N, C-alpha and C positions, 0 to 999 in steps of 0.2 A: 461496390457498396463502400461508403465513407464509414472508414473507422474512428470512434469517438477518442477524445484523450484519455477518457477514463479506462476503455478497453484496453488501450496501446499501455497505459500505465499497470493494468492487471499484467498484462503480458510480461512485461519487464520484471515486475516483481514476482512472477511466478519462475521466470528464469535466472533470478539471483538468489532465492529463496534456500539455496545450499549454504549460503554465507550470511550469517546474521547481521555482522557488520555492512556490508553491501547493502542487504535489504533496508536496514534502517537509513542508510543514507538514500536510497531511492524514494523512501518513502518521504523523507524531507523534501526530496525535489518535487514530488507530486504535489506535497501541500503547498508548495511556492506557485504553481503552474495550474492547478485545477481550478475550476471554479466552484460557489460555495455548493452547489447542489451535487457537484461531483465529489468534492471533498466527504459529503455525508454518504454517497455511494461508496465511496473508500472506508470510511470508518465500517460500515456493516459489512463489507466484504473482509475486511483484515481482520475483524472479531472472527468471523465465521472460518476464514481461511488459517488462521493460527490457533484455532481452538485444539485443534491437536498435534501443534507444533510448537511445543512449550520453549525451545530456544530462540523462537521470533517473537513471543509474546510481549517481550520488554519494548517493541517498538510502538506498542498501542499506546504507550505513554506521549509520544509524541503528537498525538491526536488531541491530546488535552491541552495543548498549549496555547 
């Protein structure tokens, strides 16, 4: 089964979530390569994923640029 770029991005972000700086860098990369509808999906996923991870919440600011 073909894996979408959004799914791949989610996997990467989950794997690097131990390091807030690296997590933010990966979010920045994702914003450059994802399609507009995938960025909407990423936004929704990111808000949900970081809800209980305050150390990652500042990366949400990247989505508003």
